[in-house]
C-alpha positions in Angstrom: 0.5 0.1 0.1 2.4 2.3 0.4 5.9 2.9 -0.4 9.3 2.8 2.1 9.4 5.9 4.0 12.6 8.4 3.0 14.8 8.5 6.0 15.2 12.6 6.3 18.6 14.6 8.2 16.2 15.1 11.3 15.1 11.8 11.9 16.1 9.9 14.7 17.9 6.2 14.7 17.5 3.9 17.7 19.9 1.4 18.1 20.6 -1.6 20.7 23.9 -2.2 22.0 24.6 -5.0 24.3 25.9 -3.8 28.3 26.3 -7.4 29.0 28.4 -7.7 25.9 32.3 -6.2 27.5 33.3 -5.0 23.7 29.9 -2.9 23.2 30.2 -0.7 26.3 33.1 1.6 26.2 34.7 2.1 30.4 36.6 4.6 32.3 40.3 3.2 32.9 40.0 3.6 36.4 36.4 4.0 37.8 35.2 1.5 35.2 32.0 4.0 34.4 29.8 2.9 31.0 31.2 6.3 29.1 28.7 4.6 25.7 28.8 2.9 23.2 32.0 1.2 21.6 32.8 1.6 18.6 32.0 -2.1 18.0 28.5 -1.4 18.9 28.4 0.8 15.5 30.0 -1.5 13.4 28.1 -3.2 10.6 27.6 -7.2 9.7 27.3 -8.2 6.6 24.5 -5.8 5.2 25.3 -2.7 6.7 24.2 -1.1 11.0 20.9 -2.1 12.0 19.1 0.9 13.3 15.3 1.6 13.7 13.8 4.6 12.8 12.0 6.8 15.7 9.3 8.5 13.7 8.2 4.7 12.3 8.3 2.9 15.7 6.1 6.3 16.9 3.8 5.6 14.3 3.3 1.7 15.2 3.1 2.1 18.7 5.9 1.0 19.5 7.3 1.9 23.4 11.4 1.8 23.8 11.7 -1.4 25.9 9.6 -3.1 22.4 12.9 -2.2 19.9 14.5 -5.0 21.8 13.6 -8.3 23.0 16.5 -8.5 25.1 16.2 -7.8 28.2 19.9 -6.3 28.0 19.9 -3.8 25.9 20.3 -0.9 26.0 18.9 2.2 23.6 21.0 4.6 21.7 19.4 7.2 19.1 21.1 9.5 17.2 20.2 11.9 13.9 20.5 10.2 10.5 22.1 13.7 9.5 25.2 12.3 12.3 25.3 8.8 10.2 25.2 11.4 6.6 28.5 14.1 8.0 30.3 10.2 8.3 30.2 9.8 4.3 27.4 6.8 4.8 24.1 6.8 4.2 20.8 5.4 6.3 18.3 3.3 4.1 14.7 1.9 5.3 14.7 -1.9 5.3 11.7 -2.1 6.9 10.2 -6.2 7.3 13.5 -8.3 7.6 12.7 -11.7 7.0 16.2 -13.0 9.2 15.6 -11.4 12.7 13.6 -12.8 16.2 10.1 -12.0 16.0 9.5 -10.7 12.2 6.0 -10.1 12.7 6.8 -7.5 15.5 5.7 -4.0 14.1 9.1 -2.8 15.4 10.2 -4.3 12.3 8.3 -1.6 10.4 10.7 0.9 11.5 13.7 -1.7 10.4 16.8 0.4 8.6 20.7 -0.7 7.7 23.1 1.6 7.3 25.7 1.4 4.8 28.3 2.5 2.9 30.8 0.7 4.1 32.0 -1.2 1.7 35.0 -0.6 0.3 36.5 1.2 4.6 39.8 -0.4 5.6 39.4 -1.7 9.0 40.6 1.1 10.4 38.2 3.6 9.0 35.5 1.2 9.9 36.4 2.1 13.5 36.8 5.8 13.0 34.2 6.0 11.6 32.0 3.8 14.0 33.5 5.3 16.9 32.6 8.9 15.9 29.1 7.6 16.0 28.7 5.8 19.3 30.6 9.3 21.0 27.4 11.3 19.1 24.6 8.7 21.0 22.1 9.4 23.2 21.1 6.7 25.6 17.8 6.8 25.4 17.0 3.8 27.7 19.4 1.7 29.9 17.9 -1.6 30.6 17.5 -2.4 35.2 20.3 -3.4 36.4 20.0 -7.1 37.9 21.7 -7.6 41.5 25.6 -8.7 41.3 26.0 -12.0 42.2 29.0 -13.9 43.0 28.4 -16.2 40.2 28.5 -14.2 37.1 30.8 -11.8 38.0 34.6 -11.6 37.9 36.3 -11.0 40.7 
């Protein structure tokens, strides 16, 4: 019925970041306080970096907690313009079939950050790092009490 929605520079993009994966978060070397996502959190997979367009999520009445099925995911937001400023692009990719719960309404808002092909690993890391530092946290999962079995000593 409707074509893919154009993603404008002012559109807000959401990226899921698993806080339990140590390489996904930057930490202060002294205090170990979380500083935000690492470049690894924004690096592409085979077809790009998955994000969700916030205005489309709003249209489908998907809350921030509905962006992920993983209770350890934090949600980070940045403008599409920030992506384009890195000479990357954001393209709509609604209803991908290779994701958990492909019929979930959040997938109407799925998009990809593309333009990584042909870049060196160093260039990819730099661009992903810039995106990670420009992102703002809009949802943080509830921290579970520490247990002696899961924490390094």
